[in-house]
SERO-4910 file (N, C-alpha, C, O; in steps of 0.05 Angstrom, whole numbers):
BEGIN
 pado doro    nc1    nc2    nc3   cac1   cac2   cac3    cc1    cc2    cc3    oc1    oc2    oc3
  Met    A    108    608    349     87    595    363     58    598    340     46    580    328
  Leu    A     55    625    340     28    630    322     35    614    292     17    604    279
  Ser    A     57    613    285     65    608    262     57    576    256     49    564    235
  Thr    A     62    568    279     67    532    277     33    522    284     22    501    274
  Lys    A     17    544    305    -15    540    309    -27    543    273    -47    529    266
  Asn    A    -16    557    259    -25    566    237    -21    542    211    -36    533    193
  Asn    A      4    537    217     10    511    200      1    485    205      2    467    188
  Ile    A    -10    481    237    -32    460    239    -55    470    232    -65    456    215
  Val    A    -71    491    238    -95    493    225   -107    487    187   -127    478    176
  Ala    A    -79    501    180    -81    496    155    -81    470    143    -90    468    121
  His    A    -71    446    158    -54    418    154    -85    406    161    -96    392    145
  Tyr    A    -97    413    184   -120    399    184   -148    405    163   -164    388    156
  Leu    A   -149    431    156   -161    443    140   -162    432    110   -180    434     93
  Lys    A   -143    421    107   -135    407     84   -139    386     76   -144    380     53
  Lys    A   -138    367    101   -145    337    102   -182    338    100   -196    322     88
  Ile    A   -188    359    112   -220    355    112   -233    370     83   -257    371     77
  Ala    A   -213    379     71   -221    391     53   -216    362     32   -236    353     22
  Lys    A   -202    354     30   -194    323     17   -220    301     22   -235    291      5
  Val    A   -218    297     47   -241    277     53   -271    287     42   -286    270     32
  Ala    A   -278    315     43   -304    318     29   -303    317      3   -322    306     -9
  Ile    A   -283    328    -11   -288    322    -41   -283    293    -50   -296    285    -70
  Ala    A   -267    277    -36   -269    249    -41   -294    235    -39   -301    219    -56
  Phe    A   -311    242    -13   -336    232     -4   -355    240    -31   -369    224    -42
  Thr    A   -353    263    -38   -365    277    -60   -364    262    -80   -385    252    -87
  Val    A   -346    257    -93   -340    243   -115   -349    213   -106   -369    207   -119
  Phe    A   -342    194    -90   -354    176    -85   -380    170    -92   -390    153   -106
  Ile    A   -391    196    -75   -422    186    -83   -439    197   -107   -462    192   -111
  Ser    A   -417    217   -125   -434    219   -148   -425    200   -165   -444    198   -181
  Leu    A   -406    182   -173   -394    158   -183   -418    136   -177   -434    125   -193
  Cys    A   -415    133   -149   -436    108   -142   -469    112   -152   -482     92   -160
  Thr    A   -479    135   -152   -505    142   -158   -516    153   -195   -537    161   -205
  Leu    A   -483    148   -207   -487    159   -230   -502    138   -249   -494    115   -250
  Ser    A   -522    144   -263   -526    119   -283   -517    125   -311   -523    146   -322
  Thr    A   -505    110   -319   -490    105   -344   -491     74   -361   -494     53   -348
  Gln    A   -488     74   -382   -483     51   -397   -457     47   -394   -443     63   -407
  Ser    A   -443     27   -376   -415     29   -374   -406      5   -398   -421    -12   -407
  Leu    A   -378     11   -406   -365      0   -428   -352    -17   -410   -342    -34   -424
  Ala    A   -345    -21   -384   -333    -40   -373   -341    -62   -376   -364    -69   -373
  Val    A   -317    -79   -381   -324   -115   -377   -314   -123   -351   -291   -119   -342
  Glu    A   -334   -133   -340   -324   -145   -313   -303   -176   -321   -303   -187   -343
  Lys    A   -288   -184   -300   -273   -200   -311   -272   -217   -287   -258   -209   -269
  Glu    A   -283   -238   -284   -280   -265   -268   -254   -282   -270   -259   -305   -278
  Leu    A   -230   -278   -266   -214   -290   -270   -210   -317   -249   -210   -312   -225
  Pro    A   -208   -334   -256   -197   -359   -243   -164   -356   -227   -161   -362   -203
  Lys    A   -148   -348   -240   -115   -351   -237   -117   -316   -223   -102   -315   -203
  Glu    A   -127   -297   -228   -122   -272   -220    -96   -262   -227    -79   -250   -214
  Thr    A    -96   -274   -269    -76   -265   -278    -83   -241   -294   -107   -234   -298
  Thr    A    -59   -225   -303    -64   -204   -327    -78   -212   -359    -87   -198   -377
  Val    A    -75   -241   -356    -77   -247   -392   -116   -243   -388   -132   -250   -370
  Phe    A   -117   -231   -411   -147   -228   -427   -152   -234   -452   -139   -226   -472
  Asn    A   -172   -248   -453   -178   -255   -487   -181   -227   -504   -173   -228   -527
  Gln    A   -191   -202   -494   -192   -181   -510   -167   -166   -511   -147   -169   -497
  Thr    A   -171   -151   -529   -151   -134   -534   -146   -106   -519   -126    -92   -520
  Phe    A   -168   -104   -504   -174    -82   -486   -196    -78   -471   -218    -76   -483
  Ser    A   -194    -78   -441   -215    -75   -426   -203    -70   -401   -180    -73   -393
  Trp    A   -231    -60   -386   -221    -41   -371   -246    -42   -344   -270    -48   -348
  Gln    A   -235    -35   -317   -258    -41   -297   -249    -22   -274   -226    -23   -264
  Ala    A   -276      0   -268   -266     15   -248   -279      3   -217   -298    -13   -216
  Met    A   -268     13   -195   -276      3   -170   -275     34   -151   -257     51   -151
  Ala    A   -292     34   -140   -294     63   -116   -301     44    -89   -318     26    -87
  Gly    A   -282     56    -69   -283     46    -44   -289     61    -26   -282     84    -31
  Phe    A   -303     58     -1   -300     67     32   -295     51     50   -311     34     57
  Thr    A   -269     54     62   -262     41     74   -258     57    106   -253     81    110
  Leu    A   -261     42    119   -251     50    155   -228     25    164   -231      0    164
  Tyr    A   -205     40    172   -185     24    178   -170     31    197   -165     56    196
  His    A   -156     14    221   -144     17    243   -119     16    234   -125      3    214
  Thr    A    -93     20    233    -69     16    221    -50     33    243    -58     52    257
  Gln    A    -19     19    243      3     30    261     25     35    240     28     24    217
  Ser    A     39     51    251     69     55    237     94     46    250     97     47    274
  Pro    A    110     38    236    134     32    258    145     57    267    158     55    288
  Ile    A    141     84    253    157    107    263    147    120    285    127    134    284
  Ile    A    165    115    312    150    134    326    137    159    326    147    173    309
  Gly    A    118    169    337     98    182    332     78    184    318     59    199    320
  Asp    A     83    163    299     65    169    269     38    157    280     37    132    277
  Glu    A     17    168    292     -6    145    295    -30    163    285    -26    186    280
  Gln    A    -52    152    283    -74    158    276    -89    175    295   -100    165    315
  Glu    A    -91    206    288    -95    222    314   -128    224    309   -144    217    327
  Asp    A   -135    229    292   -168    240    292   -184    216    271   -173    198    259
  Glu    A   -211    222    272   -231    206    257   -219    205    230   -218    182    222
  Phe    A   -210    223    213   -211    231    186   -180    215    177   -171    211    154
  Asp    A   -164    208    210   -139    186    192   -148    152    191   -134    133    186
  His    A   -178    153    197   -180    129    198   -204    116    172   -217     96    170
  Leu    A   -200    137    157   -215    140    134   -206    140    111   -193    160    105
  Ser    A   -212    114     87   -199    124     58   -221    124     40   -236    104     39
  Ile    A   -224    140     30   -243    141     -3   -222    140    -23   -206    159    -25
  Ser    A   -222    111    -42   -216    112    -63   -228    102    -87   -251     93    -88
  Leu    A   -207    105   -112   -221    100   -134   -206     86   -149   -183     96   -150
  Leu    A   -208     56   -168   -183     46   -165   -191     36   -199   -214     28   -204
  Leu    A   -171     37   -219   -176     29   -238   -155      8   -249   -131     12   -246
  Asp    A   -165    -13   -261   -149    -41   -276   -156    -29   -305   -178    -21   -313
  Leu    A   -134    -29   -319   -137    -31   -350   -119    -46   -360    -97    -46   -348
  Tyr    A   -124    -63   -386   -103    -75   -398   -107    -67   -434   -128    -62   -446
  Tyr    A    -87    -68   -442    -90    -62   -467    -61    -79   -480    -39    -80   -468
  Lys    A    -66    -90   -502    -42   -106   -516    -15   -108   -498      7   -100   -506
  Gly    A    -20   -124   -468      5   -131   -456      7   -109   -437     16   -117   -415
  Phe    A      3    -84   -438     10    -64   -425    -19    -59   -396    -42    -57   -404
  Phe    A    -16    -58   -378    -30    -58   -358    -34    -41   -336    -16    -25   -338
  Ile    A    -48    -34   -314    -47    -20   -296    -67    -32   -278    -90    -27   -285
  Gln    A    -64    -48   -257    -83    -70   -234    -72    -65   -206    -48    -64   -200
  Ser    A    -90    -62   -190    -83    -69   -161    -93    -90   -157   -109   -100   -172
  Asn    A    -81   -105   -128    -83   -125   -126   -116   -133   -110   -127   -121    -92
  His    A   -123   -151   -121   -160   -148   -109   -161   -178    -88   -182   -186    -78
  Arg    A   -134   -190    -85   -138   -205    -67   -117   -197    -36   -108   -215    -22
  Arg    A   -113   -170    -32   -104   -151    -14   -121   -129      1   -131   -114    -15
  Ser    A   -124   -124     21   -143   -101     29   -121    -80     27   -131    -58     22
  Ser    A    -96    -79     30    -76    -63     24    -83    -47     -7    -78    -23    -13
  Ala    A    -94    -65    -21    -94    -50    -47   -117    -27    -41   -119     -9    -58
  Leu    A   -132    -26    -21   -148      0    -29   -136     18     -6   -148     34      8
  Leu    A   -120     14     -6    -89     37     11    -77     51     -6    -77     74    -13
  Ser    A    -65     32    -12    -38     38    -30    -40     44    -58    -22     56    -69
  Gly    A    -62     36    -71    -57     45   -103    -56     15   -117    -55     -6   -106
  Ala    A    -57     23   -144    -52      9   -164    -16      5   -170      2     16   -157
  Glu    A    -11    -12   -192      9    -11   -206     15    -12   -239     -4    -23   -250
  Ile    A     35     -4   -255     35    -11   -280     56    -29   -292     76    -36   -280
  Gly    A     51    -34   -312     68    -52   -323     63    -68   -350     43    -64   -363
  Tyr    A     77    -82   -356     79    -96   -378     87   -124   -384    111   -130   -380
  Gln    A     68   -146   -393     75   -176   -405     96   -181   -415     93   -175   -439
  Leu    A    117   -189   -411    145   -201   -422    138   -228   -437    145   -232   -461
  His    A    123   -249   -419    117   -269   -428     97   -273   -411     95   -263   -389
  Val    A     76   -296   -423     51   -309   -412     54   -336   -424     60   -343   -447
  Asp    A     46   -356   -396     43   -378   -405     21   -399   -395      9   -386   -378
  Asp    A     13   -415   -395    -12   -431   -384    -12   -423   -350    -30   -409   -340
  Asn    A      6   -433   -336      4   -426   -313     28   -416   -303     40   -431   -288
  Trp    A     42   -382   -310     63   -372   -304     64   -347   -319     56   -352   -342
  Glu    A     71   -323   -318     76   -296   -338    108   -290   -320    119   -298   -299
  Leu    A    113   -275   -335    133   -253   -327    131   -231   -340    126   -228   -364
  Asp    A    134   -212   -319    126   -184   -326    144   -166   -309    153   -173   -287
  Ile    A    152   -140   -322    159   -117   -312    132   -100   -304    111    -96   -316
  Val    A    144    -90   -277    121    -74   -257    135    -52   -250    159    -53   -243
  Arg    A    122    -34   -252    127     -7   -236    114      1   -214     91      7   -219
  Lys    A    122      5   -185     97      6   -165    115     18   -148    139     19   -153
  Ile    A    102     30   -119    106     38    -92    117     14    -75    104     -8    -76
  Tyr    A    134     17    -63    142     -9    -49    142     -8    -20    134    -26     -5
  Leu    A    150     17    -12    150     31     12    144     61     11    152     75     -8
  Gln    A    131     68     28    120     92     41    132    114     52    140    108     75
  Gly    A    138    137     45    151    156     56    140    164     87    125    152    103
  Tyr    A    151    186     88    143    198    118    161    229    121    185    235    117
  Asn    A    142    244    130    151    268    141    150    271    160    127    270    168
  Pro    A    171    278    183    172    285    213    162    305    220    147    302    240
  Glu    A    164    329    209    148    352    206    119    349    214    112    351    238
  Leu    A    104    344    196     77    335    192     73    312    220     53    314    233
  Ile    A     91    294    226     79    274    245     90    289    269     82    274    287
  Ile    A    102    307    279     99    331    299     81    340    298     69    336    320
  Glu    A     65    355    279     42    377    274     17    357    279     -2    370    287
  Asp    A     13    333    275     -8    315    278    -11    309    309    -32    306    321
  Lys    A      9    309    316     10    299    346      2    325    369    -11    320    389
  Glu    A     12    351    361      1    374    369     28    372    400     23    380    423
  Glu    A     49    363    393     71    356    411     94    356    404     94    356    379
  Asn    A    118    355    413    143    348    405    156    321    413    159    310    435
  Val    A    165    313    385    176    283    390    204    292    384    210    302    362
  Pro    A    224    286    406    245    294    409    271    274    377    290    284    365
  Ala    A    259    249    373    270    236    359    266    244    333    283    236    317
  Leu    A    248    259    324    238    268    297    245    297    297    242    308    276
  Ala    A    251    308    313    254    342    308    271    348    290    291    347    305
  Gly    A    281    355    267    299    368    251    307    346    228    322    349    209
  Leu    A    293    325    234    308    306    220    288    315    189    271    331    184
  Lys    A    300    298    175    304    301    144    275    285    131    266    265    143
  Glu    A    264    294    111    236    278    102    248    254     95    272    252     95
  Arg    A    236    239     90    241    205     81    221    215     52    202    230     55
  Asp    A    229    204     25    212    205      1    196    172      3    205    152     13
  Trp    A    173    177     -9    165    147    -20    186    132    -40    203    145    -52
  Ala    A    184    108    -42    198     94    -53    187     78    -85    183     54    -90
  Pro    A    186     99   -100    175     73   -128    204     64   -135    226     72   -129
  Ala    A    196     46   -149    215     24   -153    203     10   -181    179     14   -189
  Thr    A    224     -8   -197    215    -19   -223    221    -46   -216    240    -47   -201
  Ala    A    211    -68   -222    211    -92   -220    202   -115   -243    181   -114   -256
  Ile    A    224   -138   -246    216   -162   -256    198   -177   -236    207   -181   -213
  Arg    A    176   -183   -242    161   -208   -233    158   -235   -244    156   -240   -268
  Tyr    A    160   -257   -220    148   -276   -233    129   -288   -220    129   -290   -195
  Ser    A    115   -296   -233     88   -307   -224     81   -335   -231     88   -343   -253
  Tyr    A     67   -354   -214     67   -381   -215     34   -384   -206     29   -377   -183
  Tyr    A     13   -393   -219    -12   -401   -214    -20   -429   -216    -15   -443   -235
  Lys    A    -33   -439   -192    -45   -471   -183    -70   -462   -179    -73   -446   -161
  Asp    A    -90   -472   -192   -120   -473   -187   -119   -449   -168   -101   -434   -173
  Asp    A   -134   -442   -147   -142   -418   -136   -122   -397   -115   -129   -380    -99
  Ser    A    -88   -409   -125    -67   -395   -110    -50   -380   -128    -52   -388   -152
  Ile    A    -36   -364   -124    -14   -346   -147     15   -344   -126     14   -337   -102
  Leu    A     33   -350   -136     61   -348   -113     76   -326   -138     82   -331   -162
  Ser    A     79   -305   -124    102   -288   -141    120   -279   -128    118   -279   -103
  Ile    A    148   -267   -140    170   -261   -135    179   -234   -151    176   -232   -176
  Asp    A    190   -210   -132    190   -191   -145    229   -179   -142    240   -175   -120
  Val    A    240   -176   -165    266   -162   -165    268   -135   -163    269   -124   -185
  Ala    A    269   -120   -146    266    -90   -160    282    -73   -143    286    -74   -119
  Ser    A    292    -51   -167    308    -32   -157    293     -5   -158    279      1   -177
  Leu    A    297      9   -137    289     35   -138    301     52   -152    323     48   -162
  Ser    A    284     78   -156    287     93   -186    320     98   -173    328     92   -150
  Pro    A    337    112   -196    358    126   -193    360    153   -179    378    160   -165
  Trp    A    337    170   -185    335    191   -170    323    197   -144    320    219   -134
  Asn    A    316    168   -133    308    164   -103    333    161    -93    350    147   -104
  Lys    A    337    179    -63    348    177    -48    368    154    -31    391    155    -24
  Ala    A    348    134    -28    358    108    -21    367     90    -37    376     70    -27
  Asn    A    366     94    -66    376     83    -88    395     49    -78    418     40    -78
  Gly    A    366     38    -70    379      6    -66    363    -16    -78    356    -13   -101
  Trp    A    358    -34    -67    348    -49    -82    324    -74    -64    319    -66    -41
  Leu    A    313    -95    -72    287   -106    -54    281   -133    -70    279   -139    -94
  Leu    A    279   -142    -54    267   -173    -62    241   -177    -45    242   -181    -21
  Asp    A    215   -176    -63    190   -187    -54    180   -218    -57    175   -226    -80
  Leu    A    177   -233    -41    156   -254    -42    130   -252    -30    127   -240     -9
  Tyr    A    110   -263    -46     85   -262    -37     68   -289    -49     72   -299    -71
  Tyr    A     53   -297    -31     40   -325    -39      8   -318    -32      3   -308    -10
  Asn    A     -8   -323    -45    -45   -322    -33    -48   -343    -43    -34   -357    -58
  Asp    A    -79   -350    -30    -93   -369    -27   -126   -370    -26   -137   -362     -4
  Leu    A   -141   -377    -44   -171   -361    -45   -184   -388    -33   -181   -409    -46
  Ile    A   -195   -388    -15   -225   -406     -5   -250   -390      1   -258   -371     15
  Ile    A   -262   -411    -23   -297   -400    -20   -310   -414     -2   -309   -439     -1
  Tyr    A   -321   -401     11   -345   -410     35   -369   -393     36   -372   -373     50
  Lys    A   -392   -408     14   -415   -396     22   -411   -378     -6   -399   -384    -27
  Asn    A   -426   -354      4   -420   -335     -8   -392   -319     -7   -387   -303    -25
  Trp    A   -373   -323     14   -353   -308     18   -328   -319     -4   -326   -343    -10
  Asp    A   -311   -301    -12   -277   -303    -15   -264   -293     -1   -263   -269      3
  Ile    A   -249   -315     10   -228   -304     35   -204   -315     22   -203   -337     11
  Tyr    A   -182   -294     23   -159   -293     18   -144   -294     43   -145   -280     64
  Val    A   -126   -318     35   -105   -324     59    -76   -324     45    -69   -338     26
  Gly    A    -62   -306     60    -33   -302     55    -16   -285     64    -24   -269     81
  Gly    A     11   -284     55     26   -261     67     46   -259     48     43   -270     27
  Ser    A     69   -245     52     94   -232     39    115   -237     57    111   -241     81
  Leu    A    139   -236     45    165   -234     59    186   -219     32    194   -226     10
  Thr    A    190   -192     52    206   -168     39    229   -169     49    231   -171     73
  Tyr    A    257   -166     29    284   -159     35    290   -136     26    284   -129      4
  Tyr    A    303   -121     44    308    -88     34    343   -100     39    350   -118     53
  Ser    A    357    -84     23    385    -75     16    385    -54     43    368    -45     58
  Asn    A    421    -53     39    432    -36     59    430     -4     66    432     11     85
  Asn    A    426     -3     33    419     29     27    388     38     34    380     59     43
  Val    A    375     15     28    350     21     27    345     28     62    336     49     70
  Met    A    351     10     76    344      9    110    357     34    120    345     46    139
  Asn    A    382     46    108    400     62    129    381     95    111    383    117    121
  Tyr    A    364     89     86    353    111     89    329    112     90    320    132     79
  Tyr    A    316    101     98    286    102    117    290    101    149    279    117    163
  Tyr    A    308     81    160    306     79    186    341     88    200    349     91    223
  Gly    A    352     90    179    382    103    191    384    127    204    362    137    206
  Ile    A    400    139    214    415    163    219    440    172    221    458    166    237
  Ser    A    439    194    192    461    204    186    478    221    209    468    225    231
  Glu    A    495    227    203    522    241    218    514    270    217    527    285    232
  Glu    A    497    278    205    492    311    201    462    308    222    451    329    229
  Glu    A    454    287    228    427    290    237    430    275    273    412    266    287
  Val    A    447    275    277    453    261    306    455    287    323    470    306    320
  Asn    A    437    281    342    439    300    369    434    286    389    439    263    385
  Gln    A    422    292    418    417    286    437    401    260    441    404    240    456
  Asp    A    380    268    421    362    251    422    367    231    405    355    211    413
  Arg    A    380    227    385    376    212    361    409    204    365    426    221    368
  Ala    A    416    174    365    445    170    367    448    161    323    430    159    306
  Tyr    A    475    158    321    488    152    295    468    121    292    462    110    313
  Tyr    A    463    113    274    451     98    260    451     82    235    431     87    221
  Asn    A    464     68    227    466     55    197    470     28    196    491     15    199
  Pro    A    436     19    191    435    -10    193    442    -26    170    442    -17    147
  Asn    A    450    -52    176    446    -69    151    425    -75    138    406    -59    140
  Ala    A    419   -101    119    404   -108    104    378   -118    126    382   -132    146
  Gly    A    351   -109    117    336   -123    134    313   -130    121    314   -131     96
  Phe    A    288   -137    136    265   -146    123    241   -143    130    241   -129    150
  Lys    A    220   -149    125    192   -150    139    177   -172    124    176   -178    100
  Gly    A    163   -183    147    147   -202    133    108   -194    137    103   -172    147
  Ile    A     97   -203    133     64   -196    138     42   -225    127     48   -241    109
  Ile    A     24   -225    141     14   -247    145    -20   -237    141    -25   -215    150
  Glu    A    -37   -251    130    -59   -235    126    -78   -246    114    -74   -261     95
  Val    A   -113   -238    125   -133   -252    108   -151   -219    103   -151   -196    112
  Tyr    A   -165   -233     82   -176   -212     62   -205   -224     54   -205   -242     38
  Ala    A   -228   -214     63   -250   -234     55   -267   -210     37   -267   -186     42
  Gln    A   -280   -222     18   -313   -198     12   -331   -215      0   -326   -234    -15
  Tyr    A   -353   -206      8   -381   -217     11   -400   -193    -13   -398   -168    -15
  Pro    A   -414   -209    -26   -426   -190    -50   -459   -188    -37   -476   -205    -31
  Ile    A   -458   -161    -35   -483   -144    -26   -506   -148    -46   -527   -160    -39
  Ser    A   -501   -139    -70   -516   -135    -92   -491   -143   -112   -469   -153   -107
  Gln    A   -502   -135   -137   -492   -144   -161   -464   -129   -172   -446   -137   -187
  Lys    A   -469   -102   -157   -453    -84   -163   -437    -66   -126   -420    -48   -123
  Trp    A   -445    -74   -114   -430    -75    -78   -425    -96    -69   -441   -115    -69
  Tyr    A   -395    -95    -57   -388   -112    -42   -377    -96    -14   -367    -74    -12
  Phe    A   -385   -119      7   -367   -112     35   -344   -129     32   -341   -150     19
  Asn    A   -327   -116     46   -302   -125     50   -289   -119     75   -291    -97     86
  Val    A   -276   -141     85   -259   -138    115   -235   -158    113   -233   -180    102
  Gly    A   -210   -139    133   -188   -149    125   -177   -148    155   -192   -134    169
  Met    A   -153   -160    167   -128   -164    177   -110   -173    171   -108   -194    158
  Ser    A    -90   -156    180    -51   -169    175    -38   -160    193    -41   -138    204
  Gln    A    -19   -178    199     -3   -178    225     23   -168    206     27   -177    183
  Thr    A     39   -150    215     66   -144    208     88   -148    218     83   -145    242
  Tyr    A    115   -155    217    133   -158    237    162   -149    217    166   -154    193
  Tyr    A    180   -132    237    199   -124    222    222   -135    238    222   -139    262
  Ser    A    242   -140    220    268   -151    229    283   -131    257    277   -107    261
  Asn    A    300   -144    271    312   -133    287    319   -104    279    313    -82    290
  Val    A    335   -109    259    352    -89    246    336    -66    244    351    -47    244
  Ile    A    310    -59    243    290    -39    240    283    -31    268    279     -8    277
  Gly    A    281    -59    284    270    -46    314    290    -33    325    282    -17    342
  Arg    A    311    -34    323    340    -20    341    347      9    327    367     21    332
  Ser    A    327     17    308    329     42    297    319     61    321    301     53    336
  Pro    A    334     92    325    320    102    342    287    124    329    274    142    340
  Leu    A    286    116    309    263    123    297    247    104    301    226    112    290
  Val    A    243     83    311    225     68    305    224     54    336    243     47    350
  Asp    A    186     55    344    178     38    368    159     19    367    143     11    384
  Lys    A    163     13    341    138     -6    337    151    -27    320    163    -20    299
  Gln    A    149    -51    326    172    -78    315    143    -95    305    149   -111    287
  His    A    122    -94    310     97   -118    306     73    -90    300     65    -72    316
  Ile    A     68    -93    280     40    -77    271     17    -92    263     19   -113    250
  Thr    A     -9    -82    270    -31    -98    272    -45    -79    250    -34    -57    250
  Gln    A    -69    -81    228    -77    -69    215   -112    -85    204   -118   -102    188
  Leu    A   -126    -70    220   -155    -76    213   -173    -60    186   -170    -36    185
  Met    A   -185    -70    170   -199    -57    157   -224    -61    152   -223    -83    142
  Leu    A   -255    -52    152   -271    -63    132   -282    -40    115   -272    -18    114
  Gly    A   -300    -47    102   -314    -25     80   -331    -37     61   -337    -60     65
  Val    A   -340    -24     38   -353    -22     21   -338    -20    -10   -319     -4    -12
  Asn    A   -347    -35    -32   -336    -29    -59   -355    -27    -77   -373    -44    -76
  Tyr    A   -355    -11    -94   -373     -4   -115   -360    -17   -141   -336    -11   -147
  Val    A   -373    -33   -156   -357    -43   -185   -366    -31   -201   -390    -28   -197
  Phe    A   -355    -17   -225   -376     -6   -241   -380    -17   -268   -397     -8   -283
***
């Protein structure tokens, strides 16, 4: 019992330390007076095409958000769980890129992707992309955060995050973008499956607001579903029945808006609604099939 309490205390101390360090870095970056070599890009198509051989842009974000997880017991337990401080870097060099999706509020929480342009045309392009498509979860940490037992998770193995390599086709028209990712999870990932991700977004300009409206539909193979939401024979107990799901999908509808406070500061607000298919909803590990996320914050563009 004493060991468990010590683990909980250590876990929260680590969270506090991370927030303190991140906040210090955020303030330092925002107040630092330098002559930035970054070239700010206002791209009409949100594409990765640049006239320059090399360019970069950095952005710091301070975000308050409310989110949910489909996994039972995985909830925001304290004020630190509602805080996200991020530093995003967009970098382009001779077809290679590191970029975040500035049309989505999730970019401030999930980070960037890396890739290479295979072909670029006037209104479409083909890229190879490396990014994380699914977040893993640690049942032990979920139980510690709740400070109470979660029978469905007790003794369950940790699920790793899902980095994957994808071929992406993107089509641009006016202020809209449509992209299709066909991705294969890393061979060393225990899920060892594949997914198909369809994404659409449209920019609406209203006064000084940039409003991005869109959504995505992601199809996951059997192996991916079985790893993240399935129950293996060795994990079966009185609170967890054996579960081997088939392929499933996740759909997201979202609105994200930005408003310039000054030349460098931007206010942003976003809302998204996520729906998981019945294959996921029937899992003994899942108690939420509909997920709502709300966020607001400020960004500083260097």
